[in-house]
MARMARKE-263249 format. One line per field, with one value per residue (C-alpha): residue in three letters; x, y, z; residue number from 1; chain. Coordinates in steps of 0.25 Angstrom, whole numbers. Each point is the difference from the previous one (the first is absolute). Example, Ala and Ser with C-alpha at 12.3 -4.5 7.8 and 13.67 -1.06 7.14 Angstrom:
BEGIN
r <- [ala/ser]
x <- [49/6]
y <- [-18/14]
z <- [31/-2]
k <- [1/2]
c <- [A/A]
***
This chain:
BEGIN
r <- [unk/unk/unk/unk/unk/unk/unk/unk/unk/unk/unk/unk/unk/unk/unk/unk/unk/unk/unk/unk/unk/unk/unk/unk/unk/unk/unk/unk/unk/unk/unk/unk/unk/unk/unk/unk/unk/unk/unk/unk/unk/unk/unk/unk/unk/unk/unk/unk/unk/unk/unk/unk/unk/unk/unk/unk/unk/unk/unk/unk/unk/unk/unk/unk/unk/unk/unk/unk/unk/unk/unk/unk/unk/unk/unk/unk/unk/unk/unk/unk/unk/unk/unk/unk/unk/unk/unk/unk/unk/unk/unk/unk/unk/unk/unk/unk/unk/unk/unk/unk/unk/unk/unk/unk/unk/unk/unk/unk/unk/unk/unk/unk/unk/unk/unk/unk/unk/unk/unk/unk/unk/unk/unk/unk/unk/unk/unk/unk/unk/unk/unk/unk/unk/unk/unk/unk/unk/unk/unk/unk/unk/unk/unk/unk/unk/unk/unk/unk/unk/unk/unk/unk/unk/unk/unk/unk/unk/unk/unk/unk/unk/unk/unk/unk/unk/unk/unk/unk/unk/unk/unk/unk/unk/unk/unk/unk/unk/unk/unk/unk/unk/unk/unk/unk/unk/unk/unk/unk/unk/unk/unk/unk/unk/unk/unk/unk/unk/unk/unk/unk/unk/unk/unk/unk/unk/unk/unk/unk/unk/unk/unk/unk/unk/unk/unk/unk/unk/unk/unk/unk/unk/unk/unk/unk/unk/unk/unk/unk/unk/unk/unk/unk/unk/unk/unk/unk/unk/unk/unk/unk/unk/unk/unk/unk/unk/unk/unk/unk/unk/unk/unk/unk/unk/unk/unk/unk/unk/unk/unk/unk/unk/unk/unk/unk/unk/unk/unk/unk/unk/unk/unk/unk/unk/unk/unk/unk/unk/unk/unk/unk/unk/unk/unk/unk/unk/unk/unk/unk/unk/unk/unk/unk/unk/unk/unk/unk/unk/unk/unk/unk/unk/unk/unk/unk/unk/unk/unk/unk/unk/unk/unk/unk/unk/unk/unk/unk/unk/unk/unk/unk/unk/unk/unk/unk/unk/unk/unk/unk/unk/unk/unk/unk/unk/unk/unk/unk/unk/unk/unk/unk/unk/unk/unk/unk/unk/unk/unk/unk/unk/unk/unk/unk/unk/unk/unk/unk/unk/unk/unk/unk/unk/unk/unk/unk/unk/unk/unk/unk/unk/unk/unk/unk/unk/unk/unk/unk/unk/unk/unk/unk/unk/unk/unk/unk/unk/unk/unk/unk/unk/unk/unk/unk/unk/unk/unk/unk/unk/unk/unk/unk/unk/unk/unk/unk/unk/unk/unk/unk/unk/unk/unk/unk/unk/unk/unk/unk/unk/unk/unk/unk/unk/unk/unk/unk/unk/unk/unk/unk/unk/unk/unk/unk/unk/unk/unk/unk/unk/unk/unk/unk/unk/unk/unk/unk/unk/unk/unk/unk/unk/unk/unk/unk/unk/unk/unk/unk/unk/unk/unk/unk/unk/unk/unk/unk/unk/unk/unk/unk/unk/unk/unk/unk/unk/unk/unk/unk/unk/unk/unk/unk/unk/unk/unk/unk/unk/unk/unk/unk/unk/unk/unk/unk/unk/unk/unk/unk/unk/unk/unk/unk/unk/unk/unk/unk/unk/unk/unk/unk/unk/unk/unk/unk/unk/unk/unk/unk]
x <- [-32/7/-1/9/-4/5/10/3/-4/8/-3/9/6/4/14/1/4/13/-7/-8/12/7/-9/-4/-14/-7/-6/-12/-2/-12/-3/-8/5/-14/4/10/-3/-10/-6/-15/-1/-9/12/10/-1/6/14/11/11/8/15/4/14/10/9/10/2/0/3/-12/-14/-12/-11/-14/-9/-14/-7/2/5/2/12/13/-1/10/-2/10/4/12/7/12/14/3/-14/1/-14/-5/-14/-7/-14/-6/-13/-8/11/11/14/12/9/15/11/9/-8/-12/-14/-5/-9/-6/-5/10/0/-6/8/-7/5/-5/-9/-6/-1/-2/-7/-11/1/-13/-7/-14/-2/-10/-12/0/-7/0/7/10/-5/13/-3/-15/5/9/-10/-10/10/6/-5/2/15/1/-7/9/13/-5/-4/14/7/-10/-5/-14/-7/-3/-9/-14/-1/-12/-6/4/14/-2/-6/11/10/-8/-1/15/3/-10/7/14/-6/-2/13/3/-12/2/-13/6/-5/12/-8/-10/11/8/-13/-2/14/-1/10/10/-2/15/4/-11/1/15/1/-11/7/13/-7/-8/13/6/12/-1/3/10/9/-2/-5/-1/-15/3/10/-9/-12/8/6/-14/-5/12/-2/-15/3/10/-10/-6/-15/-3/4/-13/7/14/-4/0/-13/7/11/-10/-7/13/4/-13/1/14/-5/-10/12/8/-11/0/4/13/5/-6/7/14/2/7/-4/11/-6/-13/5/7/-12/-9/9/3/-15/-2/11/1/-5/5/0/-5/-2/-12/7/8/15/-1/-6/12/10/-6/-1/15/-4/11/-4/1/14/3/-4/4/-14/0/-12/0/-13/3/14/-6/-11/11/9/-11/-4/14/1/-12/5/13/-7/-9/11/-11/10/11/-2/5/14/6/1/-14/-5/8/-5/-14/3/6/-11/-11/7/0/-15/-4/9/-8/-12/6/-10/11/7/-13/4/13/-7/-11/9/8/-12/-6/14/0/-15/3/13/-7/13/-6/5/-6/10/10/1/3/-12/-9/4/-3/-14/-2/4/-11/-10/3/-1/-14/-4/4/-9/-11/-11/-6/-1/-9/-15/-6/-4/14/7/-8/3/15/-1/-6/10/12/-5/-3/14/5/-9/4/15/-4/-7/13/8/-9/1/15/0/7/-2/-12/3/-7/-14/0/-7/-15/-4/6/-3/-11/0/-6/11/11/-5/-2/14/6/-8/4/15/4/-10/-4/14/5/-12/-1/14/-3/-12/9/9/-11/-12/-9/-14/5/7/-12/-8/9/0/-15/-1/10/-8/-13/6/6/-13/-7/10/-1/-15/3/10/-5/11/11/-7/0/15/4/-6/8/13/-6/1/12/0/11/10/-4/3/15/2/-10/-1/9/-13/-6/13/1/-14/4/12/-8/-11/11]
y <- [-50/-3/-13/-8/-9/-11/-5/-14/-1/-5/-2/7/-13/-6/3/4/-11/1/-2/12/9/-4/8/14/2/3/-6/4/-5/0/-3/-12/-13/-2/10/-9/-2/8/10/4/15/1/-5/10/9/-10/2/7/2/-3/-1/2/-4/-1/-12/9/8/-9/11/9/-4/9/-1/4/-1/0/3/7/-10/2/-8/-2/-11/-10/-10/-12/1/-6/11/-2/3/14/5/7/6/7/-1/11/4/4/8/1/5/-5/-1/-4/-8/-2/-8/9/13/-1/7/12/6/10/-1/4/14/6/11/9/15/11/-11/-3/-15/-2/-13/7/14/-1/-11/3/-3/-12/4/-8/-13/-2/-11/6/-1/-7/-11/-1/-1/-11/-8/0/-3/-14/-7/12/0/-15/2/12/-8/-11/10/6/-13/-4/-13/-4/0/-14/4/5/15/9/6/14/-4/-5/13/8/-9/1/15/1/-9/8/13/-6/-3/15/5/8/9/14/-1/-11/2/-3/3/-11/-10/3/-4/-12/-5/3/11/-7/8/3/-15/-6/11/0/-15/0/10/-7/-13/6/6/-13/5/-10/-11/8/4/-13/7/-9/0/-1/12/8/-1/3/12/5/-2/7/12/1/-1/11/10/7/-3/10/11/5/1/-6/-14/-13/3/12/-8/-10/11/5/-14/-1/13/-4/-12/8/9/-12/-5/13/-3/8/-7/-14/-1/5/-4/-13/-10/6/14/-5/-7/12/9/-9/-2/15/3/-10/5/15/5/-12/3/14/7/8/13/8/3/14/-6/-10/11/10/-12/-4/-14/-9/-3/15/0/-14/5/15/6/-5/-9/-5/-8/-6/-4/-7/-7/-5/-5/-7/-7/-4/-6/-8/-5/-5/-5/-9/-3/1/2/-10/-8/11/4/10/11/-2/1/13/6/-3/7/12/2/-2/12/8/-2/3/12/6/1/11/12/10/-4/1/11/-7/-12/7/10/-12/-7/12/2/-14/1/14/-6/-13/-8/-10/-14/-11/-9/7/-6/13/6/-11/1/15/-3/-10/11/9/-11/-2/14/1/-13/6/12/-5/1/13/-7/-12/0/10/-11/-5/13/7/-11/1/16/-2/-10/8/13/-7/-4/14/6/-10/3/15/-4/-6/12/9/-9/1/14/-2/8/-6/-5/5/-5/-7/10/-4/14/6/-10/-9/-13/8/10/-10/-8/11/5/-14/-2/13/1/-15/-9/7/4/-15/-7/10/-4/-15/2/6/-12/-10/5/-11/-2/-2/13/7/-7/5/14/-1/-5/11/11/-5/-2/13/6/-8/6/14/-1/-2/11/12/9/-10/-3/15/2/-13/4/12/-7/-12/4/-9/-10/-8/12/10/-8/-2/6/-5/6/-7/-2/-9/-7/-3/-6/-8/-5/-5/-6/-8]
z <- [71/-12/-9/-8/-11/-9/9/5/15/11/14/10/6/-13/-6/-14/-9/-8/-13/3/4/-13/-9/0/6/13/12/9/14/9/15/-4/-8/-5/-11/-6/-15/-8/9/0/-3/13/8/-6/12/9/-7/8/-10/-12/-4/-14/-3/-12/-2/-7/13/12/10/-3/4/-1/11/-1/13/-3/13/14/10/15/1/-7/-12/1/-11/0/-15/-5/-9/-9/5/1/2/13/3/13/3/7/3/-13/-3/-12/-9/-10/6/-8/9/-5/7/8/-3/9/-2/-7/11/-10/-14/-10/-4/13/5/11/0/9/6/-14/-3/-15/3/7/-6/-8/8/7/14/2/9/14/0/-15/-8/-10/-14/-5/10/-4/-15/3/9/-12/-10/3/-12/-9/4/-3/-14/-3/3/-9/-11/1/-3/-10/8/0/14/6/11/-3/4/3/-12/5/-1/-14/-4/5/-7/-13/1/2/-12/-9/4/-4/-13/-2/7/-13/1/5/8/8/15/8/13/-3/-4/13/8/-9/3/15/-1/-9/-13/-2/2/-9/-11/-1/-1/-10/-9/1/-4/-11/-7/2/8/11/-10/-9/12/7/13/12/4/15/-1/-9/9/13/-7/-4/14/7/-10/4/14/0/-5/12/-1/11/-11/-6/-14/0/2/-7/-7/-7/-4/-6/-7/-6/-5/-7/-7/-4/-6/-8/-5/-4/-9/-8/-14/0/12/-2/-14/6/14/4/10/9/-1/3/13/4/-2/8/12/0/1/11/8/-3/13/9/15/-2/13/-3/0/-10/-2/7/12/1/-2/10/11/-3/-4/-3/-14/-3/5/-7/-14/2/-1/-14/-5/14/-1/-14/4/12/-9/-9/10/8/-13/-3/15/-3/-13/7/12/-8/-11/-10/-12/6/-12/-9/-3/11/-10/-5/15/2/-13/5/13/-7/-10/10/8/-12/-2/14/1/-12/9/8/-4/4/-13/-8/-9/-3/-6/-6/-8/-5/-4/-7/-7/-5/-5/-7/-7/-3/4/10/-5/7/-6/9/14/7/-7/4/14/0/-6/12/9/-5/0/15/2/-6/7/13/-1/-9/11/-6/-14/6/0/10/9/2/-2/11/10/-3/2/13/5/-4/6/13/0/-3/11/10/-2/2/13/5/-4/8/12/0/-4/-13/-13/-7/-13/-13/-2/13/8/1/4/-12/-11/-4/-8/-12/0/2/-12/-9/2/-2/-12/-7/3/1/-6/-13/-5/2/-7/-11/-4/2/-10/-10/1/1/-7/3/5/14/0/-5/11/11/-5/0/14/4/-5/6/13/0/-3/11/10/-5/2/15/0/-8/4/-4/-13/-4/3/-6/-14/-2/-4/-7/-15/-2/12/-6/-3/10/12/-1/14/9/14/11/8/-11/-2/15/0/-12/7/11/-10/-8]
k <- [1/2/3/4/5/6/7/8/9/10/11/12/13/14/15/16/17/18/19/20/21/22/23/24/25/26/27/28/29/30/31/32/33/34/35/36/37/38/39/40/41/42/43/44/45/46/47/48/49/50/51/52/53/54/55/56/57/58/59/60/61/62/63/64/65/66/67/68/69/70/71/72/73/74/75/76/77/78/79/80/81/82/83/84/85/86/87/88/89/90/91/92/93/94/95/96/97/98/99/100/101/102/103/104/105/106/107/108/109/110/111/112/113/114/115/116/117/118/119/120/121/122/123/124/125/126/127/128/129/130/131/132/133/134/135/136/137/138/139/140/141/142/143/144/145/146/147/148/149/150/151/152/153/154/155/156/157/158/159/160/161/162/163/164/165/166/167/168/169/170/171/172/173/174/175/176/177/178/179/180/181/182/183/184/185/186/187/188/189/190/191/192/193/194/195/196/197/198/199/200/201/202/203/204/205/206/207/208/209/210/211/212/213/214/215/216/217/218/219/220/221/222/223/224/225/226/227/228/229/230/231/232/233/234/235/236/237/238/239/240/241/242/243/244/245/246/247/248/249/250/251/252/253/254/255/256/257/258/259/260/261/262/263/264/265/266/267/268/269/270/271/272/273/274/275/276/277/278/279/280/281/282/283/284/285/286/287/288/289/290/291/292/293/294/295/296/297/298/299/300/301/302/303/304/305/306/307/308/309/310/311/312/313/314/315/316/317/318/319/320/321/322/323/324/325/326/327/328/329/330/331/332/333/334/335/336/337/338/339/340/341/342/343/344/345/346/347/348/349/350/351/352/353/354/355/356/357/358/359/360/361/362/363/364/365/366/367/368/369/370/371/372/373/374/375/376/377/378/379/380/381/382/383/384/385/386/387/388/389/390/391/392/393/394/395/396/397/398/399/400/401/402/403/404/405/406/407/408/409/410/411/412/413/414/415/416/417/418/419/420/421/422/423/424/425/426/427/428/429/430/431/432/433/434/435/436/437/438/439/440/441/442/443/444/445/446/447/448/449/450/451/452/453/454/455/456/457/458/459/460/461/462/463/464/465/466/467/468/469/470/471/472/473/474/475/476/477/478/479/480/481/482/483/484/485/486/487/488/489/490/491/492/493/494/495/496/497/498/499/500/501/502/503/504/505/506/507/508/509/510/511/512/513/514/515/516]
c <- [A/A/A/A/A/A/A/A/A/A/A/A/A/A/A/A/A/A/A/A/A/A/A/A/A/A/A/A/A/A/A/A/A/A/A/A/A/A/A/A/A/A/A/A/A/A/A/A/A/A/A/A/A/A/A/A/A/A/A/A/A/A/A/A/A/A/A/A/A/A/A/A/A/A/A/A/A/A/A/A/A/A/A/A/A/A/A/A/A/A/A/A/A/A/A/A/A/A/A/A/A/A/A/A/A/A/A/A/A/A/A/A/A/A/A/A/A/A/A/A/A/A/A/A/A/A/A/A/A/A/A/A/A/A/A/A/A/A/A/A/A/A/A/A/A/A/A/A/A/A/A/A/A/A/A/A/A/A/A/A/A/A/A/A/A/A/A/A/A/A/A/A/A/A/A/A/A/A/A/A/A/A/A/A/A/A/A/A/A/A/A/A/A/A/A/A/A/A/A/A/A/A/A/A/A/A/A/A/A/A/A/A/A/A/A/A/A/A/A/A/A/A/A/A/A/A/A/A/A/A/A/A/A/A/A/A/A/A/A/A/A/A/A/A/A/A/A/A/A/A/A/A/A/A/A/A/A/A/A/A/A/A/A/A/A/A/A/A/A/A/A/A/A/A/A/A/A/A/A/A/A/A/A/A/A/A/A/A/A/A/A/A/A/A/A/A/A/A/A/A/A/A/A/A/A/A/A/A/A/A/A/A/A/A/A/A/A/A/A/A/A/A/A/A/A/A/A/A/A/A/A/A/A/A/A/A/A/A/A/A/A/A/A/A/A/A/A/A/A/A/A/A/A/A/A/A/A/A/A/A/A/A/A/A/A/A/A/A/A/A/A/A/A/A/A/A/A/A/A/A/A/A/A/A/A/A/A/A/A/A/A/A/A/A/A/A/A/A/A/A/A/A/A/A/A/A/A/A/A/A/A/A/A/A/A/A/A/A/A/A/A/A/A/A/A/A/A/A/A/A/A/A/A/A/A/A/A/A/A/A/A/A/A/A/A/A/A/A/A/A/A/A/A/A/A/A/A/A/A/A/A/A/A/A/A/A/A/A/A/A/A/A/A/A/A/A/A/A/A/A/A/A/A/A/A/A/A/A/A/A/A/A/A/A/A/A/A/A/A/A/A/A/A/A/A/A/A/A/A/A/A/A/A/A/A/A]
***
């Protein structure tokens, strides 16, 4: 059961007034006219659906059904001319209904190949007779949802709420006050926001930098964009999900506050950096590029086996920007520039091009010719910052880093199990019988993370850089203690970690490609 808050309520047998349709907004409807007016939070479960609409596009309506029904819903709404909508039996999912288009029966981005459905690839079967955890969380989160919606809009709540919900709200707000801390616990924040960490964090940062006001972003469009971005991440993925995107966005914020960047980046650069971080893994299927290639996935053919996932993430982000018309108030050339530069940032996260970017970064530092007054140089630094944010998990405190390591390795091993099932060649580091979490992480830290962050510390020699390198060393030592054989072999070639690793093994790059 899903809930919809902060919408005017209208009974099923009452037509939509013209003065309501004349503005942009939304309508929720229920099976009982007793909800007309300000609803009691305890009665929200009686709602049956909602319609959001845009007065600038009279031929497009967006329908959200909020409960399972046993019969077709036929509300007698009066729609504006040209809005041809077909109502079908809808279950607990979001369905976009457009005139003369019909329904999308499956979630955007799910393409089963070899019998593999990416929507359920990493899902775990529920035991018989048990209530799904997702449903339990929603059942116990009515008022928290309501308070979260009001918090997002900056509106004070009108109805008294339980002290538990006040505590959750207070903790989330307190965490946002320290969003620039490198010890920020994104897992806790995600729980406090009831799984909406990406929406709340990104919105808060855009507002904190004054970008909403500066670029005159429509609040309704912005919120819809962020919600769609969050929903297009596959939360069944152990690692590549919306929480990872929120974590990368928070790390990006930390880098944007570094003195060299804070003094030179423009508001346009900051907007691009935050949007790229939030969308850099959009609609990630939970498998790596080699898997898509060997299974003849259409994305591999579409992008000619080159930066397949990164191109898809970029195109998906552009699709949502255009669908929500987030930058419709900007000149067309500015919108196109945002889309192009967003793609340049996201494509930089392709780990197969790690040596290319790292060598260029090292050359700039050796020659000391990085000029942040130059737009192209600033953009390159943003690319390096996003690359660092994308793989910064080993540089977090152990309590956080260990959780990320377990999640990404779980995703690797699950892919390996799928490859075994279909008798495909098992991708490097995806064989749970030949690898351990410790061995995977030690290799990744040695050949990918250390060289990148050593150069970043040369560029930005600050307390944050030293903190990250300190955590990286401690975390590597912790994994080495769990893997004595791996620690012995990794210490042989570490005299110059920043210089001796120009040619990392293809196995580690493959793992990095999946982790990014």
